[in-house]
BASEMAR-78720 format. One line per field, with one value per residue (C-alpha): residue number from 0; x, y, z. Coordinates in nm, 4 decimals. Layout:
N
n	c(NUM;...) .
px	c(X;...) .
py	c(Y;...) .
pz	c(Z;...) .
REM end
This chain:
323
n	c(0;1;2;3;4;5;6;7;8;9;10;11;12;13;14;15;16;17;18;19;20;21;22;23;24;25;26;27;28;29;30;31;32;33;34;35;36;37;38;39;40;41;42;43;44;45;46;47;48;49;50;51;52;53;54;55;56;57;58;59;60;61;62;63;64;65;66;67;68;69;70;71;72;73;74;75;76;77;78;79;80;81;82;83;84;85;86;87;88;89;90;91;92;93;94;95;96;97;98;99;100;101;102;103;104;105;106;107;108;109;110;111;112;113;114;115;116;117;118;119;120;121;122;123;124;125;126;127;128;129;130;131;132;133;134;135;136;137;138;139;140;141;142;143;144;145;146;147;148;149;150;151;152;153;154;155;156;157;158;159;160;161;162;163;164;165;166;167;168;169;170;171;172;173;174;175;176;177;178;179;180;181;182;183;184;185;186;187;188;189;190;191;192;193;194;195;196;197;198;199;200;201;202;203;204;205;206;207;208;209;210;211;212;213;214;215;216;217;218;219;220;221;222;223;224;225;226;227;228;229;230;231;232;233;234;235;236;237;238;239;240;241;242;243;244;245;246;247;248;249;250;251;252;253;254;255;256;257;258;259;260;261;262;263;264;265;266;267;268;269;270;271;272;273;274;275;276;277;278;279;280;281;282;283;284;285;286;287;288;289;290;291;292;293;294;295;296;297;298;299;300;301;302;303;304;305;306;307;308;309;310;311;312;313;314;315;316;317;318;319;320;321;322) .
px	c(1.9338;2.0596;1.7817;1.8112;1.5867;1.4568;1.5954;1.5466;1.1754;1.0510;1.2271;1.0846;0.7564;0.8580;1.0017;0.6636;0.4896;0.8069;1.0319;1.3016;1.4685;1.6780;1.5737;1.5728;1.8556;2.0931;1.9018;1.9081;2.2757;2.3131;2.0170;2.3337;2.3200;1.9829;1.8061;1.5771;1.2194;1.1673;1.4684;1.2813;0.9840;1.1524;1.0903;0.8064;0.6658;0.5062;0.1706;0.2202;0.5870;0.7054;0.7906;0.6754;0.4337;0.4633;0.1562;0.1235;0.0200;-0.3738;-0.4393;-0.6131;-0.4893;-0.4179;-0.0527;0.0048;0.1439;0.0344;0.2199;0.5803;0.6302;0.4093;0.4032;0.7673;0.8221;1.0292;1.3017;1.2686;1.1908;1.3132;1.6479;1.6582;2.0065;1.8335;1.6408;1.9518;2.3099;2.2757;2.0578;2.3440;2.3814;2.0140;1.8344;1.4265;1.3119;0.9622;0.7354;0.4763;0.1962;-0.2163;-0.4755;-0.8011;-1.0448;-1.3941;-1.2545;-1.0502;-0.7081;-0.4647;-0.0825;0.0457;0.3914;0.4884;0.8438;1.0568;1.4059;1.5559;1.7771;1.9378;2.0050;2.1725;1.9141;1.6403;1.3507;1.1680;0.9940;0.8011;0.7919;0.5067;0.2855;0.0811;0.2109;-0.0909;-0.3610;-0.7141;-0.8321;-1.0895;-1.2237;-1.4762;-1.1434;-0.7700;-0.6551;-0.3175;-0.3412;-0.0487;-0.1187;-0.3111;-0.0577;0.2207;0.3007;0.3723;0.5244;0.8168;0.8193;0.9558;1.1874;1.3139;1.3047;1.5339;1.7920;1.7760;1.7820;2.0113;2.3831;2.2005;2.3338;2.0187;1.9393;1.6172;1.6065;1.4097;1.1650;1.0584;0.7393;0.5539;0.2526;0.0476;-0.3477;-0.4470;-0.7622;-1.0453;-1.1562;-1.5098;-1.6280;-1.6119;-1.4721;-1.6911;-1.8878;-1.7526;-1.5771;-1.6718;-1.5873;-1.3317;-1.2169;-1.2348;-1.1803;-0.8815;-0.5784;-0.4343;-0.0695;-0.0400;-0.2941;-0.0622;0.2613;0.0672;-0.0118;0.3470;0.4811;0.2509;0.3427;0.6860;0.6300;0.8079;0.4808;0.6158;0.9607;0.7759;0.7302;0.6296;0.4438;0.4075;0.1885;0.1847;-0.1416;-0.2452;0.0328;0.0891;-0.1961;-0.1182;-0.3839;-0.2414;-0.4483;-0.3771;-0.6439;-0.5443;-0.7032;-0.8868;-0.8076;-0.4295;-0.2010;-0.3032;0.0878;0.2222;-0.0281;0.0805;0.4165;0.4259;0.1571;0.3478;0.6410;0.4542;0.3764;0.7321;0.8207;0.5279;0.3489;0.0603;-0.1420;-0.0586;-0.1388;-0.4575;-0.6056;-0.9083;-0.9780;-1.1378;-1.1679;-0.9893;-0.9731;-0.6604;-0.3675;-0.2786;-0.5616;-0.4066;-0.1356;-0.3502;-0.5477;-0.1879;-0.0980;0.1480;0.1148;0.0569;0.0082;-0.1861;-0.0616;-0.3098;-0.4988;-0.8412;-0.9755;-0.8579;-1.1235;-0.9176;-0.9372;-0.9993;-1.1081;-0.9750;-0.8374;-0.5553;-0.2578;0.0898;-0.0562;-0.2936;0.0495;0.2917;0.6529;0.5967;0.3520;0.6156;0.8628;0.6476;0.5860;0.8932;1.0719;0.7853;0.8336;1.2173;1.2355;0.9716;1.1523;1.4421;1.1225;0.9205;1.2001;1.2990;0.9220;0.9374;1.3319) .
py	c(-1.0217;-0.7035;-0.4769;-0.1237;0.1901;0.3921;0.7378;1.0966;0.9872;1.3603;1.4146;1.0829;1.2545;1.5923;1.3455;1.1863;1.5322;1.7550;1.6490;1.7949;1.6916;1.9577;1.9779;1.5993;1.4942;1.6459;1.5059;1.1751;1.1516;1.2113;0.8990;0.6639;0.8157;0.6555;0.9236;0.7411;0.8659;1.1089;1.3196;1.2661;1.4568;1.7397;1.9217;1.8988;1.9402;2.2343;2.2661;2.4052;2.3978;2.6528;2.3533;2.1593;1.9125;1.5574;1.4035;1.0342;0.9045;0.8340;0.5949;0.6907;1.0602;1.2281;1.2616;0.9018;0.5582;0.6114;0.4339;0.4695;0.5844;0.8940;1.2135;1.2246;0.9530;0.7813;1.0082;0.9725;0.6377;0.4006;0.5859;0.6073;0.7404;1.1103;1.0405;1.0288;0.9147;0.6549;0.4492;0.4380;0.0872;0.0096;-0.0759;-0.0915;-0.3547;-0.2394;-0.5332;-0.3226;-0.4605;-0.3821;-0.3712;-0.3923;-0.1734;-0.0065;0.2772;0.0363;-0.0919;0.1055;0.0489;0.0216;-0.0585;-0.2238;-0.1546;-0.3466;-0.3506;-0.6693;-0.7037;-1.0518;-1.2618;-1.6161;-1.7689;-1.7134;-1.7353;-1.4051;-1.1564;-0.9059;-0.5570;-0.3649;-0.0623;0.0863;0.4088;0.4742;0.7658;0.7691;1.0015;1.2254;1.4564;1.6523;1.7892;1.7762;1.4929;1.4652;1.1620;1.2196;0.9125;0.7649;0.6389;0.9230;0.7444;0.3943;0.4828;0.6881;0.4574;0.1700;0.4111;0.4869;0.0857;0.0354;0.2714;0.0840;-0.2594;-0.2413;-0.3084;-0.4776;-0.8797;-1.1166;-1.4939;-1.4028;-1.2483;-0.9157;-0.7224;-0.3771;-0.3641;-0.0726;-0.1505;0.0501;0.0086;-0.0457;0.2054;0.1186;0.3656;0.3689;0.5463;0.3027;-0.0258;-0.2872;-0.0671;-0.1712;-0.4678;-0.8744;-1.1503;-1.2427;-0.9163;-0.6530;-0.3072;-0.2832;-0.4067;-0.4321;-0.4815;-0.6857;-0.9152;-0.8928;-0.9610;-1.3153;-1.4216;-1.3320;-1.5451;-1.8514;-1.8481;-1.8565;-2.1226;-1.8958;-1.8181;-2.0808;-1.8882;-1.6176;-1.7025;-1.3639;-1.0597;-0.7216;-0.4511;-0.1007;0.1576;0.4614;0.4588;0.8527;0.9504;1.1838;1.0390;0.6615;0.3786;0.0408;-0.2378;-0.6428;-0.7305;-1.0502;-1.1345;-1.0949;-1.3972;-1.4796;-1.5880;-1.2767;-1.0381;-1.2115;-1.1508;-0.7377;-0.6929;-0.8274;-0.7049;-0.3660;-0.4162;-0.5393;-0.1480;0.0051;0.1216;-0.0951;0.2725;0.2454;-0.1122;-0.1675;-0.4950;-0.4161;-0.6376;-0.4982;-0.6717;-0.5458;-0.5949;-0.4328;-0.5534;-0.8501;-1.0730;-1.2008;-1.3311;-1.4594;-1.6222;-1.7733;-1.9309;-1.6635;-1.5526;-1.2008;-0.9174;-0.5697;-0.3276;-0.0045;0.2636;0.2665;0.5059;0.8548;1.1214;1.2663;0.9475;1.0353;1.4054;1.6863;1.6658;1.4037;1.6521;1.6979;1.8836;1.5623;1.3125;1.2637;1.1788;1.0150;0.7721;0.5989;0.6238;0.3823;0.1569;0.1291;0.0511;-0.2250;-0.3794;-0.3808;-0.4996;-0.8134;-0.8770;-1.1535;-1.3373;-1.3468;-1.5148;-1.7565;-1.8680;-1.9067;-2.0567) .
pz	c(3.0892;3.2310;3.3520;3.2924;3.3038;2.9894;2.9912;2.8844;2.8235;2.8797;2.5860;2.4102;2.4674;2.3302;2.0058;1.9700;1.8302;1.7063;1.4200;1.3077;1.6672;1.7205;2.0810;2.1636;2.0031;2.2057;2.5158;2.4039;2.3562;2.7175;2.7800;2.8527;3.1944;3.2242;3.4472;3.7354;3.6718;3.9415;3.7885;3.4549;3.6144;3.7209;3.3645;3.2493;2.9298;2.7618;2.6993;2.3359;2.1486;1.9100;1.6381;1.3755;1.4810;1.3883;1.3316;1.2995;0.9095;0.8769;0.6731;0.3460;0.3508;0.0467;-0.1038;-0.2149;-0.0286;0.3138;0.6413;0.6531;0.3399;0.3752;0.4593;0.5123;0.7560;0.5843;0.6304;0.9783;1.1443;0.8877;0.9515;1.3577;1.3283;1.2486;1.5666;1.8209;1.7340;2.0327;1.7556;1.5269;1.3257;1.3741;1.0246;0.9411;0.7297;0.5382;0.5655;0.2666;0.1508;-0.0043;0.2528;0.0894;0.3225;0.2982;0.0985;-0.1825;-0.1875;0.0377;0.0472;0.4290;0.5404;0.8842;1.0181;1.1585;1.3539;1.4324;1.7436;1.7042;2.0153;2.0928;1.9386;1.6428;1.8808;1.8685;2.1365;1.9455;2.1223;1.8579;1.8541;1.6102;1.4322;1.2238;1.3544;1.2966;1.0001;1.0841;0.8209;0.9875;1.2585;1.2404;1.4653;1.5965;1.8597;2.1269;2.3013;2.0099;1.7919;1.8725;2.2324;2.1255;1.8098;1.9908;2.3275;2.0365;1.9298;2.2791;2.3337;2.0659;2.1471;2.5351;2.4052;2.0758;2.3179;2.6165;2.5927;2.5379;2.4953;2.2067;1.9222;1.9733;1.6953;1.7546;1.5056;1.4127;1.2921;1.0349;0.9497;1.3283;1.3367;1.1813;0.8171;0.9314;1.2189;1.4820;1.5260;1.3887;1.1137;0.8469;0.8860;0.8222;0.9793;0.7936;0.6693;0.9891;0.9406;1.1866;1.2583;0.8950;0.9799;1.2369;1.0992;0.7687;0.9767;1.1466;0.7421;0.6380;0.9283;0.8976;0.5090;0.5884;0.8936;1.1184;1.3517;1.5979;1.6451;1.7951;2.1416;2.3040;2.1854;2.3824;2.2542;2.3932;2.2897;2.4084;2.7303;2.7198;2.9516;3.1999;3.3944;3.3768;3.4501;3.2917;3.3366;3.2860;2.9619;2.9546;2.5534;2.6512;2.8011;3.1649;3.2452;3.0181;3.2182;3.5585;3.4634;3.4105;3.6408;3.9578;3.7932;3.8679;4.2306;4.3140;4.1735;4.3739;4.0909;4.0788;4.0627;3.7255;3.6306;3.7820;3.9279;3.7259;3.3979;3.1253;2.7264;2.4281;2.1128;1.9406;1.7147;1.9656;1.8658;1.5205;1.7330;2.0049;1.7624;1.5657;1.9286;2.0101;2.4010;2.3614;2.5791;2.5489;2.7456;2.7081;2.8931;2.7169;3.0010;2.8322;2.8011;2.5010;2.2961;1.9075;1.9701;1.9366;2.2731;2.2029;2.1978;2.3457;2.6626;2.7251;2.7569;3.0277;3.0377;3.3386;3.1861;2.9159;3.2057;3.3908;3.1390;3.0285;3.3985;3.4206;3.0834;3.1098;3.4621;3.3392;3.0509;3.2329;3.3686;3.0891;2.9237;3.1391;3.0947;2.7002;2.7501) .
REM end
């Protein structure tokens, strides 16, 4: 497939936390100019903005159904044409489900944009858009939740008109975060308190005998860190990791995609367990993680641009491997 750069990511990072998108839509409208990384960094993001703040929906929050249909999100994310004119023609399929959680039954919804290819075999691009629920302070989640959600919106714009052999699904996953304070505090071996949306998606695909059609899954999470440093996840599929990290090296971006290894539990694990080659692109070395400091001034447009450039450049090799 043709390799193109993700564009206007300084506006995208603003989109992460500013809705309505009065200042973003105009910039996104110029996105087809596909400005290089260095240009997109000449305009720095403000530390504060004089605009309404979008906070990704915390699960279990008061006010009714959580996820894609709560807190006004249904009027924005499921209708991508609202976000930028270049999203016209995309439709979002809701995948609602009810999760059994430590606080009871909670309604959630995954959001899926499907870009049909020449064949029905699929490559998935995923990230979670929910945010950790803290009762003791207001948590924004600029990197942990919003960065992946905004990244996927831009990815949909870039990929929608590009010719591709495989069908792409861009999936905003609900319910990644745990309800309890820690990841494992309230979970059970057969019912973890996390990854609700990814587990439901995999279960639905298995019931529909469609899991074999998923040839690869790429997860982005916490990619907004100004001091971006992504380590290789030992739980991810080795060949998929190698392609992405080798691509980063060829683009001279190894100072962001580090050779050091780590082990991550995230939304890719249900796919791995189902036999789907999967990769988690995540920066866990983020001082603001799960604190009040995970706000707009802690994230960087450059970081999102780097991940986008590497992923798009690696995609032809990924497709060649699973063809």
